C-alpha atoms as an extended CHARMM CRD file, in Angstrom:
* protein
*
       133  EXT
         1         1  UNK       CA            109.2780000000      100.3790000000      106.7200000000  PROA      1               0.0000000000
         2         2  UNK       CA            105.6480000000       99.9770000000      106.3400000000  PROA      2               0.0000000000
         3         3  UNK       CA            103.6590000000      102.2580000000      109.2360000000  PROA      3               0.0000000000
         4         4  UNK       CA            101.1930000000       99.1630000000      109.2650000000  PROA      4               0.0000000000
         5         5  UNK       CA            101.7430000000       97.1460000000      112.7810000000  PROA      5               0.0000000000
         6         6  UNK       CA            101.0950000000       93.9400000000      111.6860000000  PROA      6               0.0000000000
         7         7  UNK       CA            103.4510000000       94.3020000000      108.3220000000  PROA      7               0.0000000000
         8         8  UNK       CA            106.3690000000       95.8350000000      109.9940000000  PROA      8               0.0000000000
         9         9  UNK       CA            106.0910000000       92.9920000000      112.5330000000  PROA      9               0.0000000000
        10        10  UNK       CA            106.0660000000       90.4290000000      109.4840000000  PROA      10              0.0000000000
        11        11  UNK       CA            108.9280000000       92.2300000000      108.1040000000  PROA      11              0.0000000000
        12        12  UNK       CA            110.9080000000       91.5910000000      111.2410000000  PROA      12              0.0000000000
        13        13  UNK       CA            110.2610000000       87.9450000000      110.9800000000  PROA      13              0.0000000000
        14        14  UNK       CA            111.2290000000       87.8690000000      107.5150000000  PROA      14              0.0000000000
        15        15  UNK       CA            107.6840000000       87.3920000000      106.1950000000  PROA      15              0.0000000000
        16        16  UNK       CA            106.1610000000       88.8580000000      102.9830000000  PROA      16              0.0000000000
        17        17  UNK       CA            103.5220000000       91.3620000000      103.8440000000  PROA      17              0.0000000000
        18        18  UNK       CA            100.9280000000       89.3440000000      101.0660000000  PROA      18              0.0000000000
        19        19  UNK       CA            102.1480000000       86.0390000000      102.8760000000  PROA      19              0.0000000000
        20        20  UNK       CA             98.9500000000       85.7270000000      105.2040000000  PROA      20              0.0000000000
        21        21  UNK       CA             99.1230000000       82.0790000000      106.4560000000  PROA      21              0.0000000000
        22        22  UNK       CA            100.4430000000       83.0140000000      110.1290000000  PROA      22              0.0000000000
        23        23  UNK       CA             98.4200000000       86.5340000000      110.2630000000  PROA      23              0.0000000000
        24        24  UNK       CA             96.0440000000       85.1090000000      112.7530000000  PROA      24              0.0000000000
        25        25  UNK       CA             99.0710000000       83.8130000000      115.0140000000  PROA      25              0.0000000000
        26        26  UNK       CA            100.9550000000       86.9400000000      114.4360000000  PROA      26              0.0000000000
        27        27  UNK       CA             97.8830000000       89.1400000000      115.4500000000  PROA      27              0.0000000000
        28        28  UNK       CA             97.5430000000       86.8960000000      118.5760000000  PROA      28              0.0000000000
        29        29  UNK       CA            101.1220000000       87.4980000000      119.7390000000  PROA      29              0.0000000000
        30        30  UNK       CA            101.0540000000       91.5580000000      118.7370000000  PROA      30              0.0000000000
        31        31  UNK       CA             97.9700000000       91.7220000000      120.7580000000  PROA      31              0.0000000000
        32        32  UNK       CA             99.7110000000       90.0430000000      123.6010000000  PROA      32              0.0000000000
        33        33  UNK       CA            102.5070000000       92.2800000000      123.8550000000  PROA      33              0.0000000000
        34        34  UNK       CA             99.9440000000       95.1520000000      123.5750000000  PROA      34              0.0000000000
        35        35  UNK       CA             98.2460000000       93.7740000000      126.6680000000  PROA      35              0.0000000000
        36        36  UNK       CA            101.5150000000       93.6330000000      128.3770000000  PROA      36              0.0000000000
        37        37  UNK       CA            102.4970000000       96.9370000000      127.5410000000  PROA      37              0.0000000000
        38        38  UNK       CA             99.2930000000       98.3330000000      128.7520000000  PROA      38              0.0000000000
        39        39  UNK       CA             99.8790000000       96.6250000000      132.2920000000  PROA      39              0.0000000000
        40        40  UNK       CA            103.0880000000       98.6320000000      132.0310000000  PROA      40              0.0000000000
        41        41  UNK       CA            101.0100000000      101.9490000000      131.8440000000  PROA      41              0.0000000000
        42        42  UNK       CA            102.2250000000      102.6180000000      128.0050000000  PROA      42              0.0000000000
        43        43  UNK       CA             99.4060000000      103.1480000000      125.6000000000  PROA      43              0.0000000000
        44        44  UNK       CA             95.6930000000      103.7840000000      125.8340000000  PROA      44              0.0000000000
        45        45  UNK       CA             94.2090000000      103.3970000000      129.0620000000  PROA      45              0.0000000000
        46        46  UNK       CA             91.5780000000      101.3440000000      127.5670000000  PROA      46              0.0000000000
        47        47  UNK       CA             94.3690000000       98.7370000000      126.0850000000  PROA      47              0.0000000000
        48        48  UNK       CA             94.7960000000       98.3050000000      122.4140000000  PROA      48              0.0000000000
        49        49  UNK       CA             94.6690000000       95.6750000000      119.8330000000  PROA      49              0.0000000000
        50        50  UNK       CA             94.7730000000       95.0580000000      115.8890000000  PROA      50              0.0000000000
        51        51  UNK       CA             92.8860000000       93.2470000000      114.1150000000  PROA      51              0.0000000000
        52        52  UNK       CA             94.6860000000       93.5810000000      110.7620000000  PROA      52              0.0000000000
        53        53  UNK       CA             96.9720000000       95.3090000000      108.2530000000  PROA      53              0.0000000000
        54        54  UNK       CA             94.8950000000       98.7310000000      108.4990000000  PROA      54              0.0000000000
        55        55  UNK       CA             96.2370000000       99.8970000000      112.0310000000  PROA      55              0.0000000000
        56        56  UNK       CA             99.2190000000      101.8550000000      111.7780000000  PROA      56              0.0000000000
        57        57  UNK       CA            101.7500000000      102.6690000000      114.8010000000  PROA      57              0.0000000000
        58        58  UNK       CA            100.2300000000      106.4350000000      115.2640000000  PROA      58              0.0000000000
        59        59  UNK       CA             97.1950000000      104.7080000000      116.3790000000  PROA      59              0.0000000000
        60        60  UNK       CA             98.9850000000      103.3700000000      119.3210000000  PROA      60              0.0000000000
        61        61  UNK       CA            101.8340000000      105.7830000000      119.5980000000  PROA      61              0.0000000000
        62        62  UNK       CA            100.2290000000      109.0490000000      118.4750000000  PROA      62              0.0000000000
        63        63  UNK       CA            102.7720000000      111.6560000000      118.1720000000  PROA      63              0.0000000000
        64        64  UNK       CA            105.1740000000      110.8270000000      121.0320000000  PROA      64              0.0000000000
        65        65  UNK       CA            108.5910000000      109.7400000000      119.5220000000  PROA      65              0.0000000000
        66        66  UNK       CA            109.9980000000      109.0360000000      122.6040000000  PROA      66              0.0000000000
        67        67  UNK       CA            107.6670000000      105.6690000000      122.5390000000  PROA      67              0.0000000000
        68        68  UNK       CA            109.6870000000      104.4300000000      119.2390000000  PROA      68              0.0000000000
        69        69  UNK       CA            111.1540000000      101.4640000000      121.3110000000  PROA      69              0.0000000000
        70        70  UNK       CA            107.3560000000      100.3370000000      121.4510000000  PROA      70              0.0000000000
        71        71  UNK       CA            107.6620000000       99.2110000000      117.9020000000  PROA      71              0.0000000000
        72        72  UNK       CA            110.9210000000       96.9860000000      118.3710000000  PROA      72              0.0000000000
        73        73  UNK       CA            109.6580000000       95.7170000000      121.6120000000  PROA      73              0.0000000000
        74        74  UNK       CA            106.6640000000       94.0760000000      120.1590000000  PROA      74              0.0000000000
        75        75  UNK       CA            108.6410000000       92.9780000000      117.4090000000  PROA      75              0.0000000000
        76        76  UNK       CA            111.2180000000       90.9980000000      119.5220000000  PROA      76              0.0000000000
        77        77  UNK       CA            108.3210000000       89.9790000000      122.0080000000  PROA      77              0.0000000000
        78        78  UNK       CA            106.8660000000       88.4350000000      118.9260000000  PROA      78              0.0000000000
        79        79  UNK       CA            109.7720000000       86.8850000000      117.3720000000  PROA      79              0.0000000000
        80        80  UNK       CA            110.0790000000       85.0340000000      120.8480000000  PROA      80              0.0000000000
        81        81  UNK       CA            106.9370000000       83.2420000000      120.9920000000  PROA      81              0.0000000000
        82        82  UNK       CA            106.4050000000       82.9190000000      117.1920000000  PROA      82              0.0000000000
        83        83  UNK       CA            110.0460000000       81.7100000000      115.8540000000  PROA      83              0.0000000000
        84        84  UNK       CA            112.0440000000       81.4800000000      119.3720000000  PROA      84              0.0000000000
        85        85  UNK       CA            115.7720000000       81.2210000000      118.7260000000  PROA      85              0.0000000000
        86        86  UNK       CA            117.3840000000       77.8700000000      118.6330000000  PROA      86              0.0000000000
        87        87  UNK       CA            119.8500000000       77.8060000000      120.8360000000  PROA      87              0.0000000000
        88        88  UNK       CA            119.6370000000       79.0120000000      124.8080000000  PROA      88              0.0000000000
        89        89  UNK       CA            122.2210000000       81.8050000000      124.6000000000  PROA      89              0.0000000000
        90        90  UNK       CA            120.3750000000       83.6090000000      121.3720000000  PROA      90              0.0000000000
        91        91  UNK       CA            117.0580000000       82.8940000000      123.8380000000  PROA      91              0.0000000000
        92        92  UNK       CA            118.8710000000       84.7250000000      126.6200000000  PROA      92              0.0000000000
        93        93  UNK       CA            120.1920000000       87.4310000000      124.7440000000  PROA      93              0.0000000000
        94        94  UNK       CA            116.9860000000       88.2980000000      123.2410000000  PROA      94              0.0000000000
        95        95  UNK       CA            114.9490000000       87.6180000000      126.9280000000  PROA      95              0.0000000000
        96        96  UNK       CA            117.9360000000       90.2310000000      128.3140000000  PROA      96              0.0000000000
        97        97  UNK       CA            116.9350000000       92.9290000000      125.3110000000  PROA      97              0.0000000000
        98        98  UNK       CA            112.9030000000       92.5330000000      126.0930000000  PROA      98              0.0000000000
        99        99  UNK       CA            113.7320000000       93.0500000000      129.6760000000  PROA      99              0.0000000000
       100       100  UNK       CA            115.3510000000       95.9790000000      129.1220000000  PROA      100             0.0000000000
       101       101  UNK       CA            113.0100000000       97.4250000000      126.8880000000  PROA      101             0.0000000000
       102       102  UNK       CA            110.3670000000       96.7170000000      129.4610000000  PROA      102             0.0000000000
       103       103  UNK       CA            112.3070000000       98.7480000000      132.1250000000  PROA      103             0.0000000000
       104       104  UNK       CA            113.1740000000      101.4350000000      130.0920000000  PROA      104             0.0000000000
       105       105  UNK       CA            109.3760000000      101.7520000000      128.7120000000  PROA      105             0.0000000000
       106       106  UNK       CA            108.4630000000      101.8070000000      132.4230000000  PROA      106             0.0000000000
       107       107  UNK       CA            110.8160000000      103.7840000000      133.7000000000  PROA      107             0.0000000000
       108       108  UNK       CA            109.6490000000      106.5840000000      130.7750000000  PROA      108             0.0000000000
       109       109  UNK       CA            106.0980000000      106.2840000000      131.6740000000  PROA      109             0.0000000000
       110       110  UNK       CA            107.2690000000      106.8280000000      135.3770000000  PROA      110             0.0000000000
       111       111  UNK       CA            108.6510000000      110.0650000000      134.7190000000  PROA      111             0.0000000000
       112       112  UNK       CA            105.4900000000      111.1810000000      133.3750000000  PROA      112             0.0000000000
       113       113  UNK       CA            102.4650000000      108.9770000000      135.1650000000  PROA      113             0.0000000000
       114       114  UNK       CA            104.0520000000      108.0670000000      138.4940000000  PROA      114             0.0000000000
       115       115  UNK       CA            101.8330000000      105.7000000000      140.4560000000  PROA      115             0.0000000000
       116       116  UNK       CA            101.9250000000      105.5760000000      143.8730000000  PROA      116             0.0000000000
       117       117  UNK       CA            102.3820000000      101.7120000000      144.6580000000  PROA      117             0.0000000000
       118       118  UNK       CA            100.6750000000      102.0510000000      148.4910000000  PROA      118             0.0000000000
       119       119  UNK       CA             99.0800000000      105.1910000000      149.0230000000  PROA      119             0.0000000000
       120       120  UNK       CA             97.4880000000      104.3290000000      152.2740000000  PROA      120             0.0000000000
       121       121  UNK       CA            101.1270000000      105.5870000000      153.3110000000  PROA      121             0.0000000000
       122       122  UNK       CA            100.8650000000      108.8270000000      152.0870000000  PROA      122             0.0000000000
       123       123  UNK       CA             98.9830000000      109.8350000000      154.9880000000  PROA      123             0.0000000000
       124       124  UNK       CA            101.1890000000      108.3050000000      157.6510000000  PROA      124             0.0000000000
       125       125  UNK       CA            104.4300000000      109.7760000000      158.9220000000  PROA      125             0.0000000000
       126       126  UNK       CA            107.2370000000      107.1500000000      158.4700000000  PROA      126             0.0000000000
       127       127  UNK       CA            110.4220000000      107.2220000000      160.5720000000  PROA      127             0.0000000000
       128       128  UNK       CA            113.1910000000      105.3350000000      159.2530000000  PROA      128             0.0000000000
       129       129  UNK       CA            116.3720000000      106.6460000000      161.1600000000  PROA      129             0.0000000000
       130       130  UNK       CA            114.9890000000      105.5620000000      164.4700000000  PROA      130             0.0000000000
       131       131  UNK       CA            114.0930000000      109.2020000000      165.5530000000  PROA      131             0.0000000000
       132       132  UNK       CA            110.4880000000      110.3720000000      166.4680000000  PROA      132             0.0000000000
       133       133  UNK       CA            107.8280000000      112.3100000000      164.4520000000  PROA      133             0.0000000000
């Protein structure tokens, strides 16, 4: 498999590397998937985008093999919008797999970079069992 983000995604879509007619569309969908990953806290803090076949997975993933599922996630997200399945049961199965990748990547990110959803409560004592503080 090629290390180019664009070309490896095209391979999953069963498009040859030298066929460039759909490259602008595929690039747009890849960059949308990267935007979603950024919102999940995966990848560079400032976001990430590609402009062609020169960007490689190491540019996004660095040397972290725990993020290898990003490759499949991006390919599935692009497939879902570029070449959606014909039947609803296949669409549902593909969406379930995408959702699982999002959950797993988010869970992995939380293991090393937890973000408190409500930091204002950190200074307050919260009594849950009805006792007193």
